C-alpha positions in Angstrom: -116.9 17.9 118.6 -116.8 21.5 117.2 -119.1 22.3 114.3 -116.9 22.4 111.3 -117.6 22.1 107.6 -117.4 18.5 106.6 -114.3 17.6 104.6 -115.3 14.0 104.0 -114.1 12.4 107.3 -116.6 10.3 109.2 -116.1 11.1 112.9 -116.1 7.9 114.8 -115.3 5.9 111.7 -112.7 3.2 111.4 -112.4 -0.5 110.8 -113.3 -3.6 112.8 -111.3 -6.8 112.9 -112.6 -10.0 111.3 -113.4 -11.5 114.8 -115.1 -8.3 116.0 -112.8 -7.9 118.9 -110.8 -4.8 117.8 -111.8 -1.4 116.3 -109.3 0.9 114.7 -110.4 4.5 115.3 -109.4 6.7 112.3 -107.9 10.1 113.1 -107.0 12.3 110.2 -103.3 13.0 109.6 -102.3 10.1 111.9 -101.4 7.6 109.1 -105.1 6.7 109.0 -105.2 6.1 105.2 -102.1 3.9 105.3 -103.3 1.8 108.2 -106.8 1.5 106.8 -105.3 0.1 103.5 -103.2 -2.4 105.4 -106.1 -3.5 107.6 -108.4 -3.9 104.5 -105.8 -6.3 103.1 -106.3 -8.3 106.2 -110.1 -8.6 105.9 -110.9 -5.8 108.3 -114.2 -4.0 107.4 -115.2 -0.4 107.6 -117.4 0.4 110.5 -118.4 3.1 113.0 -118.1 3.4 116.8 -121.9 3.9 117.0 -122.4 0.3 115.9 -119.3 -1.4 117.2 -120.2 -3.8 120.0 -116.7 -5.3 120.7 -114.5 -4.4 123.7 -111.3 -2.9 122.3 -110.5 0.3 120.5 -107.1 1.5 119.4 -105.9 4.7 117.6 -102.7 6.3 116.6 -101.6 9.5 118.3 -99.2 12.0 116.7 -97.2 14.9 118.0 -99.7 17.8 117.9 -97.4 20.5 116.3 -96.2 18.1 113.7 -99.7 17.0 113.0 -100.9 20.6 112.7 -98.2 21.5 110.1 -99.2 18.5 108.0 -102.9 19.2 108.5 -102.7 22.9 107.7 -100.8 22.1 104.5 -103.4 19.5 103.5 -106.3 21.9 104.3 -104.8 24.7 102.2 -103.9 22.3 99.3 -107.3 20.7 99.2 -109.6 23.7 99.8 -107.8 26.9 98.8 -105.4 26.0 96.0 -106.6 25.1 92.5 -106.1 25.7 88.8 -103.7 28.6 88.2 -103.2 29.1 92.0 -100.6 26.9 93.6 -98.6 26.8 96.8 -96.0 29.2 95.4 -98.6 31.8 94.7 -100.1 31.3 98.2 -96.7 31.8 99.8 -96.1 34.9 97.7 -99.5 36.3 98.8 -98.9 35.4 102.4 -98.9 38.5 104.6 -99.4 39.6 108.2 -103.2 39.5 107.9 -103.2 35.9 106.6 -100.8 35.0 109.4 -102.9 36.5 112.1 -106.0 34.8 110.8 -104.4 31.4 110.7 -102.8 31.6 114.1 -105.9 33.2 115.6 -108.1 30.2 114.5 -105.6 27.3 114.5 -108.4 24.8 113.8 -109.9 24.8 110.3 -111.1 21.3 109.6 -110.9 17.6 110.6 -107.2 17.6 109.7 -106.5 20.2 112.4 -109.2 19.3 114.9 -107.6 18.2 118.3 -107.1 14.5 118.5 -108.9 14.4 121.8 -112.1 15.3 120.1 -112.0 12.1 118.1 -111.0 10.0 121.1 -114.0 11.4 123.1 -116.3 9.6 120.8 -115.2 6.2 122.2 -118.1 5.0 124.4 -117.5 4.5 128.1 -116.7 0.9 128.9 -114.5 0.3 125.9 -110.8 -0.4 126.5 -108.8 2.1 124.4 -105.2 1.7 123.5 -103.0 4.6 122.2 -100.2 3.8 119.7 -97.4 6.2 118.7 -97.3 7.4 115.1 -93.9 5.8 114.5 -93.6 4.4 111.0 -90.6 2.2 112.0 -92.7 -0.1 114.2 -96.3 1.0 114.0 -97.6 -2.0 112.0 -95.6 -4.3 114.3 -97.3 -2.7 117.3 -100.7 -3.1 115.8 -100.0 -6.8 115.1 -98.8 -7.2 118.6 -101.8 -5.5 120.2 -104.4 -7.4 118.0 -102.6 -10.7 118.2 -102.7 -10.9 114.5 -99.7 -10.9 112.1 -100.6 -8.3 109.5 -99.8 -9.3 105.9 -99.8 -6.5 103.3 -98.4 -5.4 99.9 -97.0 -1.9 100.2 -97.6 -1.3 96.5 -101.3 -1.4 97.2 -101.2 1.1 100.1 -101.5 4.9 99.9 -99.6 6.7 102.7 -101.1 10.0 101.6 -97.7 11.5 102.5 -97.0 15.2 102.0 -93.8 14.3 100.2 -95.9 12.8 97.3 -97.5 16.2 96.6 -95.5 19.2 95.6 -97.9 21.8 96.9 -98.5 20.1 100.2 -94.8 19.5 100.8 -94.0 23.1 99.8 -96.5 24.3 102.5 -95.2 21.9 105.1 -91.7 23.4 104.6 -93.2 26.9 104.7 -95.0 26.4 108.1 -92.0 24.6 109.6 -90.1 27.8 109.1 -92.9 29.9 110.5 -92.9 27.9 113.7 -89.4 29.0 114.5 -91.2 31.8 116.2 -91.9 30.7 119.8 -95.1 32.7 120.1 -96.8 30.5 117.4 -95.5 27.3 118.9 -96.9 28.3 122.2 -100.3 29.1 120.7 -100.4 25.6 119.1 -99.4 23.9 122.4 -102.1 25.8 124.2 -104.7 24.8 121.6 -103.7 21.2 121.7 -102.8 20.9 125.4 -105.1 17.9 125.9 -103.5 16.1 122.9 -100.2 16.2 124.9 -102.0 14.3 127.6 -102.8 11.6 125.0 -99.1 11.4 124.1 -98.4 10.6 127.8 -101.0 7.8 127.6 -99.3 6.0 124.7 -98.4 2.4 125.6 -97.1 1.1 122.2 
């Protein structure tokens, strides 16, 4: 795992099922807050791969470019914006130098760290299952995989969605327009090339 400033995410963290047979590996920007909230409502407990002794691990994998857009918007909103400096001012100040710095680095924190780096923390010998970040059937697929019908109250969950935050949503729209340029899309695809292999490994 590359050495990045900690932004509050526990690498290797997740939740373990009540029977101890399944571990949900949390990956930032992959519906992890939403899924964790649902699992907590079903008596799953916070844990860490370093102490998990069960056999099965599962995680959610998201399209790398889509995830980067959301992750970059979150990074900027949480760490660069503040009182008297919102997304509209950031966009107004955006110039070629800022653009070069962003697309030269690509990875800024855990929200933009390649998904493969979280997956690599899974110990050898564990069975790992990859699920697609599809809101239409994601919870059904988790229920199917864990053989447990999840019960939940959506009013208690927090999807942490960009659409719920003006600045984050504004930045998502901004970077979506920037990625019309093929050269930037190719840079992202190169940086996240191993994440595309994870997409091919999705079974649910």
